[in-house]
N, C-alpha and C positions, 0 to 999 in steps of 0.2 A: 373611256379607258383610264383617264386620270382619276376619276371617281373610284373605279375599281381598285387601282393601286393604292389610293389613299385609304380605302376600306381595309385592304389587306394589311397595310402598315399599322392601322389602328388596332386591328385584330391581333397582330404580333405583339405590339406594345402592351395590349391588354393581357395577353398570355404571359409575357414576362413579369408584368405587375402581379398577376395571381401567383406565379411561381415564387416571386420574392416574398409576398405576404405569407405564403404557405411555409417557406423555409424559415422565415423569421418566427412564425408562430410555433413551428416544430422545435426550433432551437430553444426558444423561450420555455417551451413545455419541458424539454429535456433538462434544462438547467434547474427548473423550479420543482420538478417532480422528485419527491423524496420517497424512498422505499417505505412501505407501511411497516410500522414497528412490530405488528403482530405476525408478520411473515419472517422475521429475522430470528434465527435460533442463536441465542447468546447465552452461554453457560453462566451459572452463578459464580460470583467471585469466590476464590478460595480463602481460607484463613491462614495468613502468612505466619511463619514461626521465626522469631528472632533468635539468633545464636547467643551463646552465653557471653561472648565479648561484644555483642550488639553491633557487629560490623558486617554481618550476613543476615539477610532476611530471605528465608526459603519460600519458594513457590509464590512469590509476591506479584508476578506480572499478570495483570488481568487480561483476559482474552480480547484480542482485536480481530474483528471480522472483516472479511471481503465479501461483498454482497453482489448478487446478480442485478444488473441494470434493468428495471422494468420497461424502459423505453426501447423501441426498435432502433437499431443504429442507422444513422444516415448513410454510412459507408463503413466497410471494414478497413482496419489498419493493421500493418505489421511493422513492428520496430525490432529488427534483428539484434543479436548481441553486439556490443561495441566491436567495430571492426579492428580497432587498434589492439585489442587483446589477442586477436588471432594472427596478427602480423608476425612474420619471422623475426623482425627486429625487436619485438616486444619481450622484455625480460621482466615480466611482472612478478609481483610478490604473490605468494601462495599461502593458502590455508587448506586444511583438511576438514572434512565433515564425516561424522559417523552417524548413520541413520538406523534406528532400531524400529522395527515395524511391530505394532501390537497385534497379537494373535486373534484369530476369529473367536468371538464369544467373550473376549476380555474387554475391559473398559479403558477409555482415556482418563486423563487426570480428573475430569469433571463428571465422570460417570456415564458418558455416552457409550453405547455398545459398539464395538468395532467388529468389522467383518474382514475377510481375507483381503489383503491389499493386492490389487491386480498387478500383474507383471508389467503391463504397459505403463501403468502409473508409477511403478517403482523406477522404470527407466527414465521417465520424464522428470521425476523428482531428482534423480542422480544428475541429470543434465542441469537442472536449476542449481544444485549445490556446486556443480563444477564451474558454472558461470560466476557465482559469488566467490569461489575459491581463487579465481584469477584476479579478482578485484581487491582482495583483502590480504593481510598478513597476520598469521597467528602460528606460533610454534605449538600451540595446544589445539588438538582437534575440537571442533565445534560439534556438540552432541545434540541430536534431535530424536525425539520419540514421536512416531507418526502413526496416525489412526485413520482407517477407512470407515468413517462413522455413520451410523444411522441417526440422522438429524430430524427425522420425521418427514411425512409427506408434505410437499408444497413449501418447504423451507427455502427462503431466498438466500440463505447463507451458503457460499461456495466453500468456505473454510475459515478456520480461526486459529490463532497462534497466541500462546501465553504460557503461564505456569512456570516460567524460569525464575531464577533467583536474582537478587541484587547484592552487590558487595560495595563497601565503602572503605576509605582510608587504608588501602592495601599498599604494599610496596610497588611503586610504579604508577600510582594513581595521579593523574595530572591535576586534579582539584580535590582539596580536602573537604570533608563533610558533605560528600555528594555521592549519591548511589549510581553505580554502573551496572548494566546488564551483565550477567556472569560471562557470557560469550566474549564481550568486550573487555571486562575486567581481567579475565584469564589471558587474553591476547596481550594486554598491557603488562601484566605481571610476568608472563613467560611460562607459566605452568598452571595446571588445573587446580584451583584452590578448593573446590568441592566436587571431587571425582564421583561421588555417589549420586549426584544430581544431574539431570539433563539440563542443557542450556535453554531448550525451548521444547514445548509440546505443540504439535500441529495436527489438527484433525481436518480432514476433507470430507465433503458431503458425498456419500455413496449413492444418493437417490436424488438427482437434480429435479427441480420442479417441472411439471408439464411434460412436454415431449422432448425436452432438451437433453443433450448428451455431452460427455467430456470428449475433448480432442487431446490425444496424447502425442501427436506428431510434432517434431521440433522444428519443422520447416516453415511455420507461419501460415500454412494453408488450412484455415479453419472454416468449416462450413457455417452457414447462417443459422443453424440450429444447434451449434456447439459452443461451449465455453472452453477456453484453452487452459489445460491443467498446468502447463509449464509456467504460464503467467501467474496463476494463483500460488504456485509453489514459490516462485521468486518473491512475491509480495509477502507471503507469510514468513519466509525466512528473514526478510528485511525487518519485520517487527521484532523478531527475536534477536536481531543484531543491536537493537536499541532505538529503533524508530518508533518511539512511544513515550508519552509523558504521564504524569501522575494526577493531572486534573481530572476531577470526576463530576463536574457540573455544579458542585457546591462551593462553599466558602473556604475549604481547606485544600491544601496541596501537600505533596511530598509524603515521605514515610518515616514515622518516628522523628519528625521534625527536620528532616533533611530532604533536599530536592533530588530528582533524577537529573542527570546531566542534560537531558533534553530540555527540561523545564528552565534551565539556566539561560537558554537562548530565546525564550518566547517573550514577546512583548505585545502591548496593545497598540492601537493606532497612533497614540501620542508618544510611543517609545518607552513607556514604563514597563519594566520587567514584571511579569505576573507574579513572581515570588516576592516582589516588594510591595504588593497590595496590602493596605490596611484601611482603617476606617476614615482616613483623611482624604481619600480619593472620591471624586464625584460619582464614580460608578463602582458597583460591587463586582466581585470576581464572577459570580454567576451571570450577571448582566453582560459582562465583557465576553464571557465564553459562549454567549449565544447572540452575538452582535455581528458575526461575520468579519471581525476586525482584529484577528490575532495573527501574529507574524513570527516567523523564525528568523532571528537576526545573526546567525553564524556567518563569519566572513566568507568561508568557502562556498556555502550554499548561495549567498548573495552574489558572489562573483559569477557563479554559474547562471544566475538569474539576471545578468546584465547589470549588476550592482544594486538591484532593488531587493528590498526585504521580501521574504517568501511567505505568501499567504497560506494559512492552514485552514482546514475544514472545520468551521464553527457555525453550523446552521442555527436558525433562530429557535429551534427546539433541540435540547441536548440529546444526542444519540449515543447511548452507551456502546462501547466497542468500536465507535467510528469517529466521533467528534474529537478534535484536537490532535489526534494521532495519525492523520492523513493530510495529504496535500489538498488545497482548495480545488473545487471542481473547475476553476479557471484553467487548470493545467490539463484537463481532459482534452484529448486531441493533440497534445504536444508530446515531445520525447520524454517528458517527465510524468506521463499518466500512469505509470506502474503503481504509484503510491496514492492515487485517489481512492475513494472508499468503495467504488463499485466498478464492475467489469461488464462490457457489452458483449453480446453474442458476436461471434465471428472475428473478434479482435485478438491479436497476439502481441504482447509486449514483452520481449525477451531481453530488454536492457533496462537497468535501473534508472537511467537518465542522469545527466550531469548534476542536477540539483540535489537529487537523493544521494548521489555519491559525495557531493560537497557537504551535505548535512551529516553524513556518517563521518567524514573527516573532521567536521566541527566537534562532534561529540567525543572524538578521540581515536577513531579506528585507524590503525597503521595500514598504510598501503591503499587507502581508498582515494586514489588520485582521480581528479575530475576527468582528465583526458579530453580529447577533442569533442566538440558537440556532435550529437548524433545526426545522421543525415535525415532528410524528410522521410516520413513513413512510406512504406510500399502499400498501395491500395489495390488489393486484388479485384475489388469490385468498384465500378464508377460511382461518383457521388450521386446523390438522389436527384440533384438538379439536372444532371446530364440524362438520367433515366427519364425524367419528365419531358425533356425536350424531345427525346426519341419517341415517346408516346404521342406527343403532339404532332410530330411529323407523320408518324404512321396513320394517325387519324385523319 
């Protein structure tokens, strides 16, 4: 009998060991796997136009993409909108959004053909805009041109945002000789300085790869074969609010000799600002941007990160549309995962997260208070380790 009990114990320990090895391997694979570049639809950069006074550069924001995660999720997560913005006692700042939908057969700013925008998608897009409107303050409406785009079969791109303008040295600018996204510049100035231009152009993939579908429900109940549209809309709006930098993987930065406000806060692992790089440093800018050691050093973002600098996504191969303008994958699975570069099936992230809100406050957004930390995510499905134990017991 003792030998039998001993054998059972060894078997159970062996099972737990195998589960641990499997989960470790799965997690390592998920962290290491990078989406194949040939599956990502990324439109070509536009040719910016400088104004006569050289203080506005039109349609200069390069497209930033949100990509479908190729790895099966270990579990699904739901981060609801911040509870504190729904509380009766909350007297939050407000902003307004105006969304224009591109008609069927017309094209987005980069030439992608648009289709009729589904009514359910419009409803989810409005919900995303309303969440942001409660977190920001702007007397000037933020304008968006939205396209339901044909990005080609099997594209892993869920959506992209860009095409907005930058403005510098305007009345109300917190920092001279620095470019601000037009949505932010208008909010700081108090009126729309370029009413003929949209603040951002956002295109969503009308034909998701494989057998996957869009989920338009706002309740966080996303099926395992669905990508959450509201999450993608929140993500792409955030880029248009100024969550992007000018680094392009090469040795240059900025536009017309001036940095974006986002660039002002980025530093390497030694604390050197990237916009201060010159030939005297031991590493070149391209080497730093592909070393996985670039951080955002804004005080509000760092405070939301427990006082630590905020790591950005800089993989060892430069990824246009993704590198430098997203949070590190170390934030995947946390309340700040909205602004990592890819989204898993079955996941719904309906809150920007305290770090992202802190970052927006650092670049100058009025009203982007950090607020209390988000609660732990709701997990509609049990973790994979629990599923494996059930299988073991059944067998």
